[in-house]
C-alpha positions in Angstrom: 16.8 135.2 216.8 17.1 136.8 213.4 19.4 139.6 214.6 21.6 137.0 216.4 21.7 134.7 213.4 22.6 137.4 210.9 25.2 138.9 213.3 26.9 135.6 213.8 26.9 135.0 210.0 28.4 138.5 209.5 31.1 138.0 212.1 32.0 134.6 210.7 32.4 135.9 207.2 34.6 138.8 208.5 36.8 136.3 210.5 37.1 134.2 207.3 39.4 136.9 206.0 41.5 136.9 209.1 41.1 136.8 212.9 42.7 140.3 213.0 39.9 141.7 210.8 37.3 140.4 213.3 39.0 142.0 216.2 39.3 145.4 214.5 35.6 145.2 213.5 34.5 144.4 217.0 36.6 147.3 218.4 35.1 149.7 215.9 31.5 148.5 216.8 32.1 148.8 220.6 33.7 152.3 220.5 31.0 153.6 218.1 28.3 152.2 220.4 29.9 154.2 223.2 30.0 157.3 221.0 26.3 156.8 220.1 25.5 156.8 223.8 27.4 160.0 224.3 26.0 161.7 221.2 22.4 161.0 222.2 22.7 163.5 225.1 25.8 165.5 224.0 25.8 166.1 220.2 28.8 168.4 220.6 31.0 165.3 220.9 30.4 164.5 217.2 33.8 165.9 216.2 35.5 163.5 218.5 33.6 160.6 217.1 34.4 161.6 213.5 38.1 162.2 214.2 38.4 158.8 215.9 36.8 156.9 213.0 38.9 158.8 210.4 42.0 158.1 212.4 41.1 154.5 212.7 40.7 154.2 208.9 43.9 156.2 208.2 45.9 154.1 210.6 45.2 150.8 208.9 44.5 151.8 205.3 47.2 154.5 204.7 49.8 153.9 207.4 50.0 150.1 206.9 49.9 149.1 210.6 49.0 145.6 209.5 50.3 143.6 206.6 46.9 143.3 205.0 44.0 145.6 205.0 41.3 144.5 207.5 38.3 143.1 205.7 35.7 145.8 204.8 37.3 148.5 206.9 36.7 151.3 204.4 33.0 150.5 204.2 32.2 149.7 207.8 34.0 152.9 208.9 31.7 154.9 206.7 28.8 153.1 208.2 30.0 153.9 211.7 30.4 157.6 210.8 26.9 157.6 209.4 25.6 156.2 212.7 27.3 158.8 214.8 26.2 161.7 212.6 22.6 160.5 212.3 22.3 160.1 216.1 23.9 163.6 216.7 21.4 165.2 214.2 18.5 163.3 215.8 17.8 161.8 212.3 17.9 158.4 214.1 17.9 157.2 217.7 20.7 155.8 219.8 20.8 152.0 219.4 20.7 150.7 223.0 21.3 147.1 222.0 24.9 146.8 220.8 24.1 143.6 218.9 21.7 145.5 216.6 24.3 148.2 216.0 26.8 145.5 215.3 24.4 144.0 212.7 24.1 147.4 210.9 27.9 147.9 210.8 28.8 144.3 210.0 25.9 143.2 207.9 27.6 140.6 205.6 26.1 141.4 202.2 27.5 144.9 202.3 30.5 144.3 204.6 33.3 143.8 202.0 32.4 146.3 199.2 29.2 148.0 200.2 26.9 149.5 199.1 27.2 152.0 202.0 23.8 152.0 203.7 23.0 155.1 205.8 22.0 154.3 209.4 18.8 156.3 209.2 17.7 154.1 206.3 18.7 150.8 208.0 17.5 151.6 211.6 13.8 150.9 210.9 14.5 147.6 209.3 16.6 146.1 212.1 13.9 145.4 214.7 11.4 143.7 212.3 12.6 143.1 208.8 9.6 142.0 206.7 10.3 138.9 204.5 7.8 137.6 202.0 7.8 135.4 199.0 8.0 138.3 196.5 11.0 139.8 198.3 12.8 136.5 198.2 12.0 135.9 194.5 13.1 139.4 193.6 16.2 139.1 195.7 17.1 135.8 194.0 16.7 137.3 190.5 18.8 140.3 191.5 21.5 138.1 193.0 21.8 135.9 189.9 21.9 138.9 187.6 24.8 140.2 189.6 26.5 136.9 189.6 26.2 136.8 185.8 27.6 140.3 185.5 30.7 139.3 187.5 31.5 135.8 186.2 30.3 136.0 182.6 30.8 139.5 181.3 33.5 141.0 183.7 35.3 137.7 183.7 35.3 137.5 179.9 36.8 141.0 179.7 39.4 140.6 182.5 42.0 138.7 180.5 41.9 141.1 177.5 42.1 144.1 179.8 45.1 142.7 181.7 47.1 141.6 178.6 46.3 144.7 176.5 47.2 147.0 179.4 50.6 145.4 179.6 50.9 145.5 175.8 50.0 149.2 175.5 53.6 150.3 175.2 53.9 148.1 172.1 50.7 149.0 170.3 48.2 152.0 170.4 45.4 149.6 169.6 46.2 147.6 172.7 46.0 150.8 174.8 42.5 151.6 173.5 41.3 148.0 173.9 42.6 148.1 177.5 40.9 151.2 178.6 37.6 150.3 176.8 37.8 146.9 178.3 38.6 148.2 181.8 35.8 150.7 181.7 33.3 148.0 181.0 34.9 145.4 183.3 34.9 147.8 186.2 31.2 148.5 185.7 30.1 144.9 185.5 32.5 143.8 188.3 31.3 146.4 190.8 27.7 146.7 189.8 27.6 142.9 189.8 28.8 142.8 193.4 26.3 145.5 194.3 23.4 143.6 192.7 24.4 140.5 194.6 24.6 142.4 197.9 21.2 144.1 197.2 19.6 140.8 196.2 20.9 138.9 199.2 19.8 141.7 201.5 16.3 141.5 200.0 16.2 137.8 200.5 16.9 138.4 204.2 14.2 141.1 204.4 16.3 144.3 204.1 15.8 146.9 201.4 19.1 148.4 200.1 19.1 151.2 197.5 20.4 150.6 194.0 24.0 151.4 193.5 24.2 151.8 189.7 21.6 153.3 187.3 23.0 153.0 183.8 25.8 155.5 184.4 27.2 155.2 180.9 23.9 156.6 179.5 24.6 159.9 181.3 25.0 162.9 179.1 26.8 165.0 181.8 29.4 164.2 184.4 27.1 165.4 187.1 24.5 162.9 186.0 27.2 160.2 185.6 28.3 160.5 189.3 24.7 160.5 190.4 24.3 157.1 188.8 27.7 155.5 189.6 28.3 154.1 193.1 25.2 156.0 194.2 25.6 154.9 197.9 29.1 156.5 198.2 28.0 159.6 196.4 25.0 160.0 198.7 27.2 159.5 201.7 29.6 162.3 200.7 26.6 164.5 199.9 24.8 164.0 203.2 27.9 164.1 205.5 30.4 166.3 203.7 28.9 168.4 200.9 25.6 169.6 202.5 27.1 170.3 206.0 29.7 172.5 204.3 26.9 174.5 202.7 26.3 172.6 199.4 25.5 175.1 196.6 23.7 177.6 198.9 26.5 180.0 199.6 27.5 181.3 196.2 29.5 179.9 193.2 32.9 180.2 194.7 31.9 178.3 197.9 30.1 175.7 195.9 33.3 175.1 193.8 35.3 174.8 197.1 32.8 172.3 198.5 33.1 170.2 195.4 36.9 170.4 195.6 36.8 169.0 199.1 34.4 166.2 198.2 36.4 165.0 195.2 39.7 165.3 197.0 38.2 163.2 199.8 36.8 160.7 197.3 40.2 160.3 195.6 42.0 159.8 199.0 39.3 157.4 200.2 40.1 155.1 197.2 43.8 154.8 198.0 47.0 156.5 199.2 48.7 156.8 195.8 48.9 160.3 194.2 47.2 158.8 191.2 44.0 158.6 193.2 44.4 162.2 194.4 44.9 163.3 190.8 41.9 161.2 189.7 39.7 163.0 192.1 41.1 166.4 191.1 40.8 165.5 187.4 37.1 164.8 187.8 36.6 168.0 189.9 38.1 170.2 187.2 35.7 168.8 184.5 32.7 168.9 186.9 33.4 172.5 187.9 33.8 173.5 184.2 30.6 171.7 183.4 28.7 173.5 186.2 30.0 176.9 185.2 29.5 176.6 181.4 26.4 174.4 181.6 27.6 172.8 178.3 25.4 169.7 178.9 22.3 171.9 178.2 23.8 173.2 175.0 24.7 170.1 173.0 22.7 167.1 171.7 22.2 164.3 174.2 24.1 161.7 172.1 27.1 164.0 171.9 26.9 164.6 175.6 27.0 160.9 176.3 30.1 160.5 174.1 31.9 163.4 175.7 31.0 162.2 179.2 32.0 158.6 178.7 35.3 159.7 177.1 36.2 162.0 180.1 35.3 159.1 182.5 37.5 156.7 180.6 40.4 159.1 180.7 39.9 159.3 184.4 39.9 155.5 184.7 43.5 155.6 183.4 44.6 157.3 186.6 42.4 155.0 188.6 43.8 151.8 187.2 47.5 152.8 187.0 50.0 151.9 189.6 51.3 155.5 189.8 50.9 158.9 188.3 54.0 158.3 186.1 52.5 155.1 184.7 49.2 157.0 184.0 51.0 159.7 182.0 52.9 157.1 180.0 49.5 155.4 179.2 48.0 158.6 178.0 51.0 158.8 175.6 50.2 155.3 174.3 46.6 156.3 173.6 47.8 159.1 171.3 50.3 157.0 169.4 53.5 157.0 171.4 53.6 153.2 171.4 56.1 151.3 169.3 53.5 150.4 166.7 49.8 151.0 165.8 48.8 147.3 166.1 50.4 144.2 167.7 49.8 140.5 167.7 48.1 140.7 171.1 45.8 143.6 170.1 44.8 141.7 166.9 44.0 138.5 168.7 42.0 140.2 171.4 40.1 142.4 168.9 38.7 139.4 167.1 38.2 137.2 170.1 36.7 139.7 172.5 34.9 142.1 170.2 31.6 140.2 170.7 31.9 140.6 174.4 32.7 144.3 174.2 29.6 144.7 172.0 27.4 142.7 174.4 28.8 144.6 177.4 28.3 148.0 175.8 24.7 147.3 175.0 24.1 145.5 178.3 25.2 148.5 180.4 22.3 150.6 179.0 18.6 150.4 179.7 17.9 149.1 176.2 17.7 145.3 177.1 15.3 146.1 180.0 13.2 148.3 177.8 12.9 145.6 175.2 12.0 143.0 177.9 9.2 145.2 179.1 7.8 145.6 175.6 7.9 141.8 175.0 6.7 140.5 178.4 3.6 142.1 180.1 4.0 142.9 183.8 2.6 140.5 186.4 1.8 137.7 184.0 2.5 134.0 184.1 4.5 134.2 180.9 6.7 136.9 182.4 7.2 134.8 185.6 8.2 131.7 183.6 10.5 133.7 181.3 12.3 135.2 184.4 12.7 131.8 185.9 14.1 130.3 182.7 16.4 133.3 182.3 17.6 133.1 185.9 18.4 129.4 185.6 20.3 129.9 182.4 22.4 132.7 183.9 23.0 130.7 187.0 24.1 127.7 184.9 26.4 129.7 182.6 27.9 131.5 185.6 28.6 128.2 187.4 30.3 127.0 184.2 32.5 130.1 184.0 33.3 129.7 187.7 34.5 126.2 187.2 36.7 126.9 184.1 38.1 130.3 185.2 38.2 129.9 189.0 37.8 132.8 191.4 38.9 136.3 190.3 38.9 139.0 193.0 36.5 141.9 192.8 38.3 145.0 191.6 36.8 147.2 194.3 37.8 144.7 197.0 41.2 146.4 197.3 39.6 149.6 198.4 
């Protein structure tokens, strides 16, 4: 009954986007169930399964077969590939019941924007997910925190980022406000969604791994990308990087494997050349970091500053409409705008600076460390404080939702 109810809910939410999205999802589930049956006895058919799934994604995401992108296709295709590979490797068994496989692929908390859950991690939880009061309470808290990240902080930064990005050609200050604002907005927007998905999954009895672990605290790029969008990074490691040899076949092969992973990561995010260059931009700095090991030679604080600066420069490519627009924006950052300061940059500097400060502190482990020092674990005081905090965040989030309306998630377009 639980499987049936969750599957119906998942299919309903997919169909809410469009009827076409539901049809494509069901086709993907059915064909991958057949592939799973074949792979359980003939692992050598794995290449066919991967080619079909990649072609399925390319057809809709990059060739524009339909007017709009089917809901969740990028994420459920990665889930389908995970299923096929895990069955072929014998890391997990063939799911005889197609409804249970459908639940894994279409599970609604992760359907639209992930996190990408590997099949071998999800398989054991399908038959008998354990639900208890602690899981529900933890899930509710996690969900509300994610809601607050999205509606309160990301929502407060969205307007500034949008207006300052458009004003960057007129003022250098606007360009810097825009990229700082976007870096923080993207984190709170996407990590907020991930927290909501993880929390909702936990309330339903499913454990889903964390997707963000304070990435802006990282002192190296390698560490940053092991903390940002952890689920996608793990997917590429398990199914692309390690099968190609990882770092076990010498330095030159390791660099090539990294190149393939980051090229694929860039292409996965979109079909514009700016995404390809974004992936290659990060690859160049990561390969330099691995060769020179500069992260071990400089103070941690300096490493954090350098890492965050490189990541922010990468976000310029990520958020630009084209490579040409990105190059122009880099020029605005170094003073090629019409002026140093404009009316818009002045207004948003004074009105949004408190939110930038709150967001900068909030994306570190500092608030959580302080809370642990103040409130002892497993005490009544801590429980009451969490409840009061959760209700406050829920109330403020509801207020922001009413006054600002719905704003799409940034990663929803991927």
